C-alpha angles and dihedrals in degrees: 000000000000117000115246116243085232089072097055117109120239125218114207124214090252091058101256116133123216113207097224142354101265120096133180103231125212121289125170107253098183089203101127121122124247086271091059091245127135114261140203085270090068090050093051094047097046093043088056093050091047089059091056101077104258117140097213137028120196112197124230120262110315107194122225095203124040091208090069124043134175084223138336108279096047117135111242123206114183099132141007098273094110098038095126092052091047090051090052091050093049092048092050091049091055097040095099096044103271127121119243124211124188115231107218118202150160118206098212109187091351089082113117116246089236086067101037127357092199108039123177127259138157088256135012094259109143124220104229108203114137091316091288096129131057129226107274126231115238109248119247122219088260091052090053094049091047092052091050090051091049092054089054093047093051091048092051091051090048090057092046090051093055103260112150097224146337134244120208109218106226097154143072096048098293121139100286090045089049090058090051097050123079088212094064100024110065096152121138097202130084091291096058145040114046118047092251089060094043089051092049093089093054093046092048090049090050092049093048092047092048091051089050098050105029135233099292097055118089116249115185134177129215105214134185116241083207141330090240088222126115110263093010136116106315138203090256089053091048093050092052094046090049090052090052091049089050090053089048091058105258115177099209138358118209111202122214135136150213138047136239087281093052108024100195090149087066104030105025129246098288088235108140097177094103127092109293094236090062099031096110094044137069096022095192104031095107088055092046090057089061092049090048089064091057104041140049095196117105114274126212121193121202129183134075102002112146110143126070089223094058091047093049092047091052091053098041101037110021103049095245116148105195137027116215119210126187120150097037089059090055092061097031116024089185094057094108093052091048091052092048092050092046093236094127132039096199139024135201133045139271105272097196091104091061093062132097101219119313097313090207117189112262146135101244122101095246093056092047090051093047092048091050092049092048092049095049092042093055093045092050094046089060091042089057090054090053089052091051092051090047086061093050093257125130117252120258115240095189123078109240100177136050119251093251093047090051091053092049090049090051092052092048097048093043092051091048091051090050092050093047090049092052093046091050 
């Protein structure tokens, strides 16, 4: 019986070996305590995933600055105060044989107003989604240098705590991505304008992180293939930035796409030009093929993969090095092992029950509202399964709440977490 390409090990430029080609990509767990520290819940969840056969776990957003969160419940690492808890998390994530990398991130303007009413961003371009986000303050040169330093500090602590690598989050509209996009970066100084200037922040962060952790420690970047917004970060931009990262010595590039305004990383790109049998899978594979032409560094593609056939074809025929899974691992933490053993042909569940109506793409207000509800509902459904596993419970594979009820529950629990955090 031929061995699946999913089972082949991968050697990274820094020298680290990953046991197979399936990774658990980052998902926001929202399990931190009111002090922003990792908890036993993180240990339980990541220990369970480590037992499931994946070679690599990338944590959810770990914030570099406790003043600005992607959402209440994020872990924050800006000093060594929680080193023991971080060590326990890293050990749990490696307990079943997988590697664990810390994703380090700053939300920029995508910081909820309940956390900070004046978040930071390259430019004062507000994110207008239901009034949930405040108008950002344009970063000064000192703000920029401080943020770069914070990324390096968090990376160094991750290594000290026993994590096997770090991933710089430069996608999905967070701060690094905001510097890259002309929509959110309207600066006319050395940090804005031409792509080389807009990429300066990311490259400086990468350089500072590398200096902090050394040559033998994996440093990866999660990069948008595009913003999928008119006038935003494009595929051509992404290809050039990836080439620069490759020259700078990156160990792995994970390709994704979209922002809070265009959530392609959740819903796909809306591009139906591909073969119909693969249309609902591998959201960003077409874009990854273009990057493959420009870079030698390992490429990981995340978004939409469900069938073993599509994953194997991406590895064997498209020059992709790693497959990132997220949602399937929330409903079946053993999905990777099953794929590697060939006992299943497909992973994940039918998501139709998570939707409020069809949610068809469209310009009218109702469709925009329905699409937003559907997106948040699906994200929160999977978040609830992570919470269940963090308590030692099995995930639910049936949808027990309507889409609108799930969104209201998300708003209530997030607000409560924010209030508890402020009181503490």
